[in-house]
DSSP file (Angstrom, degrees, kcal/mol; ACC not computed):
  #  RESIDUE AA STRUCTURE BP1 BP2  ACC     N-H-->O    O-->H-N    N-H-->O    O-->H-N    TCO  KAPPA ALPHA  PHI   PSI    X-CA   Y-CA   Z-CA
    1    1 A M              0   0    0      0, 0.0     2,-0.3     0, 0.0     0, 0.0   0.000 360.0 360.0 360.0 132.7   -0.3   19.4   -7.8
    2    2 A N    >   -     0   0    0      1,-0.0     3,-1.6     0, 0.0     0, 0.0  -0.812 360.0 -86.3-137.6 179.7    2.7   17.2   -6.8
    3    3 A A  T 3  S+     0   0    0      1,-0.3    -1,-0.0    -2,-0.3    61,-0.0   0.747 122.0  51.8 -58.7 -30.8    6.2   16.1   -7.9
    4    4 A F  T >  S+     0   0    0      2,-0.1     3,-2.2     3,-0.0    -1,-0.3   0.474  76.5 124.7 -93.5  -5.1    4.9   13.3  -10.1
    5    5 A D  T <  S+     0   0    0     -3,-1.6     6,-0.0     1,-0.3     0, 0.0  -0.296  73.6  28.9 -52.5 140.0    2.3   15.3  -12.1
    6    6 A G  T 3  S+     0   0    0      1,-0.3    -1,-0.3     5,-0.2     3,-0.1   0.367  95.6 113.1  87.7  -9.2    2.9   15.0  -15.8
    7    7 A L  S X  S-     0   0    0     -3,-2.2     3,-1.1     1,-0.2    -1,-0.3  -0.620  83.5 -67.2 -96.7 162.0    4.5   11.4  -15.5
    8    8 A P  T 3  S+     0   0    0      0, 0.0    -1,-0.2     0, 0.0    83,-0.1  -0.101 119.0  25.9 -51.9 136.9    2.8    8.3  -17.0
    9    9 A G  T 3  S+     0   0    0     -3,-0.1    41,-0.2    41,-0.1    82,-0.0   0.550  85.4 115.6  86.8   9.3   -0.5    7.3  -15.2
   10   10 A G    <   +     0   0    0     -3,-1.1    -5,-0.1    -6,-0.1     3,-0.0   0.927  35.1 152.5 -81.1 -41.4   -1.3   10.6  -14.0
   11   11 A G        -     0   0    0      1,-0.2    -5,-0.2    -4,-0.2    -4,-0.1   0.156  62.1 -81.6  48.7-169.0   -4.5   11.3  -15.8
   12   12 A G  S    S+     0   0    0      2,-0.1    -1,-0.2     0, 0.0     3,-0.1   0.530 100.6  75.6-107.9  -9.0   -7.1   13.7  -14.3
   13   13 A G  S    S-     0   0    0      1,-0.2     2,-0.0    -3,-0.0     0, 0.0  -0.202  96.8 -57.0 -98.5-171.8   -8.8   11.4  -12.0
   14   14 A P        +     0   0    0      0, 0.0     2,-0.3     0, 0.0    -1,-0.2  -0.300  62.3 176.9 -61.8 146.0   -8.0   10.0   -8.6
   15   15 A R        -     0   0    0     -3,-0.1     2,-0.4    -4,-0.1    34,-0.1  -0.971  29.6-134.4-150.8 167.8   -4.8    8.0   -8.5
   16   16 A I        -     0   0    0     32,-0.5    34,-2.2    -2,-0.3     2,-0.4  -0.962  20.1-174.2-122.7 132.7   -2.3    6.0   -6.3
   17   17 A T  E     -Ab  30  50A   0     13,-2.9    12,-2.4    -2,-0.4    13,-2.0  -0.996   4.1-165.0-130.7 137.3    1.4    6.5   -6.6
   18   18 A L  E     -Ab  28  51A   0     32,-2.1    34,-2.6    -2,-0.4     2,-0.4  -0.911  12.9-139.4-118.0 146.0    4.0    4.3   -4.6
   19   19 A I  E     -Ab  27  52A   0      8,-2.5     8,-2.3    -2,-0.3     2,-0.4  -0.931  14.3-161.1-107.0 133.5    7.7    5.1   -4.1
   20   20 A S  E     -Ab  26  53A   0     32,-3.2    34,-1.9    -2,-0.4     2,-0.5  -0.913   1.4-164.4-110.2 136.9   10.1    2.3   -4.4
   21   21 A V  E >> S-Ab  25  54A   0      4,-2.6     4,-1.9    -2,-0.4     3,-1.5  -0.970  79.5 -14.5-122.7 119.2   13.6    2.7   -2.9
   22   22 A E  T 34 S-     0   0    0     32,-2.5    33,-0.1    -2,-0.5    -1,-0.1   0.792 110.6 -86.2  58.2  31.1   16.2    0.1   -4.1
   23   23 A R  T 34 S+     0   0    0     31,-0.4    -1,-0.2     2,-0.2     3,-0.1   0.713 124.7  76.0  48.8  28.3   13.2   -1.9   -5.5
   24   24 A T  T <4 S+     0   0    0     -3,-1.5     2,-0.5     1,-0.3    -1,-0.2   0.559  82.4  59.8-134.7 -26.2   12.7   -3.6   -2.2
   25   25 A N  E  <  -A   21   0A   0     -4,-1.9    -4,-2.6    52,-0.1     2,-0.4  -0.917  65.8-169.3-112.9 131.5   11.1   -0.9    0.1
   26   26 A Y  E     -AC  20  76A   0     50,-0.7    50,-2.3    -2,-0.5     2,-0.3  -0.899   5.7-178.0-121.5 142.1    7.7    0.5   -1.0
   27   27 A Y  E     -AC  19  75A   0     -8,-2.3    -8,-2.5    -2,-0.4     2,-0.7  -0.975  31.4-118.8-138.6 151.9    5.7    3.6    0.4
   28   28 A L  E     +A   18   0A   0     46,-2.9    46,-0.4    -2,-0.3   -10,-0.2  -0.794  34.8 169.4 -87.8 118.3    2.4    5.1   -0.5
   29   29 A Y  E     +     0   0A   0    -12,-2.4     2,-0.3    -2,-0.7   -11,-0.2   0.702  68.4  14.1-100.4 -26.8    3.1    8.7   -1.6
   30   30 A E  E    S+A   17   0A   0    -13,-2.0   -13,-2.9     1,-0.1    -1,-0.4  -0.982 104.3  50.3-152.4 137.7   -0.3    9.4   -3.0
   31   31 A G    >   +     0   0    0     -2,-0.3     3,-2.5   -15,-0.2     4,-0.2   0.670  46.0 154.7 110.9  26.1   -3.8    7.8   -2.6
   32   32 A E  G >   +     0   0    0      1,-0.3     3,-1.4     2,-0.2     4,-0.4   0.782  69.0  67.9 -57.0 -27.6   -4.3    7.4    1.0
   33   33 A D  G 3  S+     0   0    0      1,-0.3    -1,-0.3     2,-0.1     4,-0.1   0.736 106.2  44.8 -68.4 -14.0   -8.1    7.4    0.7
   34   34 A F  G <> S+     0   0    0     -3,-2.5     4,-2.7     1,-0.1     3,-0.4   0.309  79.5 107.8-104.8   4.4   -7.6    4.1   -1.2
   35   35 A L  H <> S+     0   0    0     -3,-1.4     4,-1.7     1,-0.3    -2,-0.1   0.905  77.7  47.9 -54.0 -54.9   -5.2    2.5    1.1
   36   36 A N  H  > S+     0   0    0     -4,-0.4     4,-1.0     1,-0.2    -1,-0.3   0.832 114.8  45.3 -57.6 -36.7   -7.7   -0.1    2.6
   37   37 A Q  H  4 S+     0   0    0     -3,-0.4     6,-0.5     1,-0.2    -1,-0.2   0.856 109.2  56.5 -84.8 -31.1   -9.0   -1.2   -0.7
   38   38 A L  H  < S+     0   0    0     -4,-2.7    -2,-0.2     1,-0.2    -1,-0.2   0.845 107.2  50.5 -60.3 -32.1   -5.4   -1.4   -2.1
   39   39 A L  H  < S+     0   0    0     -4,-1.7    -1,-0.2    -5,-0.2    -2,-0.2   0.803  95.6  83.3 -75.8 -28.9   -4.4   -3.8    0.7
   40   40 A L  S  < S-     0   0    0     -4,-1.0     3,-0.5    -3,-0.2     0, 0.0  -0.440  79.6-133.0 -77.3 146.6   -7.5   -6.2    0.1
   41   41 A S  S    S+     0   0    0      1,-0.2    -1,-0.1    -2,-0.1    -4,-0.0   0.742 108.5  34.2 -71.5 -23.7   -7.1   -8.8   -2.6
   42   42 A D  S    S+     0   0    0      2,-0.1    -1,-0.2    -5,-0.0    -4,-0.1   0.182  90.9 134.1-119.6  16.5  -10.4   -8.0   -4.0
   43   43 A G        -     0   0    0     -3,-0.5     2,-0.6    -6,-0.5    -6,-0.1  -0.113  51.0-129.5 -65.5 155.4  -10.5   -4.2   -3.3
   44   44 A E        +     0   0    0    -10,-0.0    -6,-0.1     2,-0.0    -7,-0.1  -0.959  42.6 142.8-113.6 128.6  -11.5   -1.6   -5.8
   45   45 A F        -     0   0    0     -2,-0.6     2,-0.1    -8,-0.1     4,-0.0  -0.946  55.5 -75.9-154.3 166.2   -9.2    1.4   -6.3
   46   46 A P        -     0   0    0      0, 0.0   -30,-0.2     0, 0.0   -31,-0.0  -0.378  61.8-112.9 -71.8 145.2   -8.1    3.6   -9.4
   47   47 A V  S    S+     0   0    0     -2,-0.1     2,-0.2   -32,-0.1    43,-0.1  -0.941  82.1  46.4-129.3 157.7   -5.7    1.9  -11.8
   48   48 A P        -     0   0    0      0, 0.0     2,-0.6     0, 0.0   -32,-0.5   0.550  69.4-150.9 -73.4 155.7   -3.0    1.9  -12.9
   49   49 A V  E     - d   0  90A   0     40,-3.1    42,-2.8    -2,-0.2   -32,-0.2  -0.890  18.2-135.6 -92.9 122.9   -1.1    2.3   -9.7
   50   50 A R  E     -bd  17  91A   0    -34,-2.2   -32,-2.1    -2,-0.6     2,-0.4  -0.559  17.1-166.9 -77.2 141.2    2.2    4.2  -10.4
   51   51 A C  E     -bd  18  92A   0     40,-3.0    42,-2.0   -34,-0.2     2,-0.6  -0.967   4.9-159.9-126.4 118.3    5.3    2.9   -8.9
   52   52 A V  E     -bd  19  93A   0    -34,-2.6   -32,-3.2    -2,-0.4     2,-0.4  -0.868  12.6-144.8 -99.9 118.6    8.3    5.3   -9.1
   53   53 A H  E     -bd  20  94A   0     40,-2.7    42,-2.7    -2,-0.6     2,-0.4  -0.707  16.2-175.2 -88.1 126.2   11.7    3.5   -8.6
   54   54 A F  E     -b   21   0A   0    -34,-1.9   -32,-2.5    -2,-0.4   -31,-0.4  -0.998  22.5-144.3-114.9 129.8   14.5    5.3   -6.9
   55   55 A A  S    S-     0   0    0     -2,-0.4     2,-0.3   -34,-0.2   -34,-0.1   0.770  80.4  -4.3 -58.6 -28.8   18.0    3.8   -6.6
   56   56 A S  S  > S-     0   0    0    -36,-0.1     4,-1.9     1,-0.1     5,-0.1  -0.962  72.2-101.0-158.3 167.8   18.5    5.2   -3.2
   57   57 A V  H  > S+     0   0    0     -2,-0.3     4,-3.1     2,-0.2     5,-0.2   0.813 121.1  60.5 -66.9 -30.3   17.1    7.4   -0.5
   58   58 A F  H  > S+     0   0    0      2,-0.2     4,-2.0     1,-0.2    -1,-0.2   0.952 105.2  46.4 -55.9 -55.2   19.5   10.1   -1.8
   59   59 A E  H  > S+     0   0    0      2,-0.2     4,-2.2     1,-0.2     5,-0.2   0.905 111.8  52.2 -52.1 -49.4   17.8   10.0   -5.2
   60   60 A Q  H  X S+     0   0    0     -4,-1.9     4,-3.0     1,-0.2     5,-0.3   0.947 112.7  44.5 -56.7 -52.7   14.4   10.1   -3.5
   61   61 A K  H  X S+     0   0    0     -4,-3.1     4,-1.1     1,-0.2    -1,-0.2   0.814 110.3  54.7 -63.8 -27.8   15.4   13.2   -1.5
   62   62 A S  H  < S+     0   0    0     -4,-2.0    -1,-0.2    -5,-0.2    -2,-0.2   0.890 117.2  36.3 -69.3 -37.7   17.0   14.9   -4.5
   63   63 A F  H  < S+     0   0    0     -4,-2.2    -2,-0.2    -5,-0.1    -3,-0.2   0.920 129.5  29.4 -79.4 -44.4   13.9   14.6   -6.5
   64   64 A L  H  < S-     0   0    0     -4,-3.0    -3,-0.2    -5,-0.2     3,-0.2   0.447 107.3-121.3 -96.8  -2.8   11.1   15.1   -3.8
   65   65 A G    ><  -     0   0    0     -4,-1.1     3,-1.0    -5,-0.3    -1,-0.2   0.026  30.4 -73.0  82.7 167.4   13.0   17.3   -1.4
   66   66 A E  T 3  S+     0   0    0      1,-0.2    -1,-0.2    -4,-0.1    -4,-0.1   0.715 119.4  71.7 -74.6 -15.3   14.0   17.1    2.2
   67   67 A D  T 3  S+     0   0    0     -3,-0.2     2,-0.9    -6,-0.1    -1,-0.2   0.672  80.8  80.4 -76.8 -11.1   10.4   17.7    3.4
   68   68 A V    <   -     0   0    0     -3,-1.0     2,-0.5    -4,-0.2    -4,-0.1  -0.813  66.2-171.3 -95.4 109.5    9.2   14.3    2.2
   69   69 A S    >   -     0   0    0     -2,-0.9     3,-1.2     1,-0.1     4,-0.3  -0.880  22.6-148.0-106.0 129.6   10.2   11.8    4.9
   70   70 A L  G >  S+     0   0    0     -2,-0.5     3,-1.6     1,-0.3    -1,-0.1   0.839  98.0  64.8 -61.9 -37.9    9.8    8.2    4.1
   71   71 A A  G 3  S+     0   0    0      1,-0.3    -1,-0.3    -3,-0.1     4,-0.1   0.723  97.9  56.2 -63.0 -19.1    9.1    7.5    7.8
   72   72 A A  G <  S+     0   0    0     -3,-1.2     2,-0.3     2,-0.1    -1,-0.3   0.508  97.9  79.8 -92.6  -3.5    5.9    9.6    7.6
   73   73 A L  S <  S-     0   0    0     -3,-1.6   -44,-0.1    -4,-0.3     2,-0.1  -0.751  90.8 -96.4-104.1 153.5    4.5    7.5    4.7
   74   74 A W        -     0   0    0    -46,-0.4   -46,-2.9    -2,-0.3     2,-0.3  -0.453  35.1-132.7 -65.5 138.1    2.7    4.2    4.8
   75   75 A G  E     -C   27   0A   0    -48,-0.2     2,-0.5    -2,-0.1   -48,-0.3  -0.713  17.6-151.9 -84.0 136.1    4.9    1.3    4.2
   76   76 A I  E     -C   26   0A   0    -50,-2.3   -50,-0.7    -2,-0.3   -37,-0.0  -0.942  22.0-115.1-117.1 134.0    3.4   -1.2    1.6
   77   77 A N    >>  -     0   0    0     -2,-0.5     4,-1.5     1,-0.1     3,-0.6  -0.436  18.9-128.3 -62.2 137.8    4.4   -4.9    1.8
   78   78 A P  H 3> S+     0   0    0      0, 0.0     4,-2.3     0, 0.0    -1,-0.1   0.736 109.3  63.1 -63.6 -23.8    6.5   -6.0   -1.2
   79   79 A E  H 3> S+     0   0    0      2,-0.2     4,-2.6     1,-0.2     5,-0.1   0.879 101.1  50.6 -69.8 -32.6    3.9   -9.0   -1.6
   80   80 A I  H <> S+     0   0    0     -3,-0.6     4,-2.4     2,-0.2    -1,-0.2   0.946 109.7  50.6 -67.8 -42.3    1.1   -6.5   -2.2
   81   81 A V  H  X S+     0   0    0     -4,-1.5     4,-2.9     1,-0.2    -1,-0.2   0.944 109.5  50.6 -64.8 -41.6    3.2   -4.8   -4.9
   82   82 A E  H  X S+     0   0    0     -4,-2.3     4,-3.1     1,-0.2     5,-0.2   0.945 107.5  53.3 -61.6 -39.5    3.8   -8.2   -6.5
   83   83 A R  H  X S+     0   0    0     -4,-2.6     4,-2.1     2,-0.2    -2,-0.2   0.938 110.7  46.6 -50.1 -49.8    0.1   -8.9   -6.5
   84   84 A L  H  <>S+     0   0    0     -4,-2.4     5,-2.9     1,-0.2     6,-0.7   0.942 114.6  48.0 -58.4 -47.2   -0.5   -5.5   -8.3
   85   85 A R  H ><5S+     0   0    0     -4,-2.9     3,-0.7     1,-0.2    -2,-0.2   0.881 112.2  47.8 -61.4 -40.0    2.3   -6.4  -10.7
   86   86 A R  H 3<5S+     0   0    0     -4,-3.1    -1,-0.2     1,-0.2    -2,-0.2   0.801 111.5  52.1 -70.5 -30.5    0.9   -9.9  -11.3
   87   87 A D  T 3<5S-     0   0    0     -4,-2.1    -1,-0.2    -5,-0.2    -2,-0.2   0.447 114.2-118.0 -82.9  -2.3   -2.6   -8.4  -11.8
   88   88 A D  T < 5S+     0   0    0     -3,-0.7    -3,-0.2    -4,-0.5    -2,-0.1   0.769  83.6 117.8  72.5  27.3   -1.3   -6.1  -14.4
   89   89 A Y      < +     0   0    0     -5,-2.9   -40,-3.1    -6,-0.2     2,-0.4   0.536  48.2  93.3-103.7  -7.4   -2.3   -3.0  -12.2
   90   90 A L  E     -d   49   0A   0     -6,-0.7     2,-0.7   -42,-0.2   -40,-0.2  -0.775  51.8-166.9 -92.7 123.5    1.2   -1.6  -11.7
   91   91 A L  E     -d   50   0A   0    -42,-2.8   -40,-3.0    -2,-0.4     2,-0.4  -0.950  21.8-170.1-107.8 112.9    2.7    1.0  -13.9
   92   92 A E  E     +d   51   0A   0     -2,-0.7     2,-0.3   -42,-0.2   -40,-0.2  -0.897  14.9 153.7-116.1 139.5    6.5    1.1  -13.0
   93   93 A F  E     -d   52   0A   0    -42,-2.0   -40,-2.7    -2,-0.4     2,-0.4  -0.962  43.6-103.4-148.5 163.1    9.2    3.6  -14.1
   94   94 A D  E     -d   53   0A   0     -2,-0.3   -40,-0.2   -42,-0.2   -42,-0.1  -0.741  52.5 -94.5 -86.4 135.6   12.4    4.9  -12.9
   95   95 A A        -     0   0    0    -42,-2.7     2,-2.2    -2,-0.4    -1,-0.1  -0.156  37.6-114.8 -46.0 139.3   12.3    8.5  -11.5
   96   96 A P        +     0   0    0      0, 0.0     2,-0.2     0, 0.0    -1,-0.1  -0.530  48.4 176.6 -83.1  81.3   13.1   11.1  -14.0
   97   97 A L              0   0    0     -2,-2.2   -38,-0.0     1,-0.1   -34,-0.0  -0.603 360.0 360.0 -88.2 152.1   16.3   12.4  -12.5
   98   98 A D              0   0    0     -2,-0.2    -1,-0.1     0, 0.0   -35,-0.0   0.422 360.0 360.0 -67.2 360.0   18.5   15.0  -14.1
């Protein structure tokens, strides 16, 4: 169970979740087992890939807590995110903040 359970694209199977900060920086929050396939242009991975947008690091920390450090997560090149968006594999939404 994680902070994004119950949000769109969760399902019961394997999944990939990205965190976006300011819609410019992207990080792999969930799905490290699929990282190599995600980076390949013809890789196979579970879809949709969820991308949860945060307006700032402050919002990200408010939602996920101080224990989640972006420095400890894999950074994802914005061009890869754009490819996912273009291929219609990306399910994007803003973080559900109180």
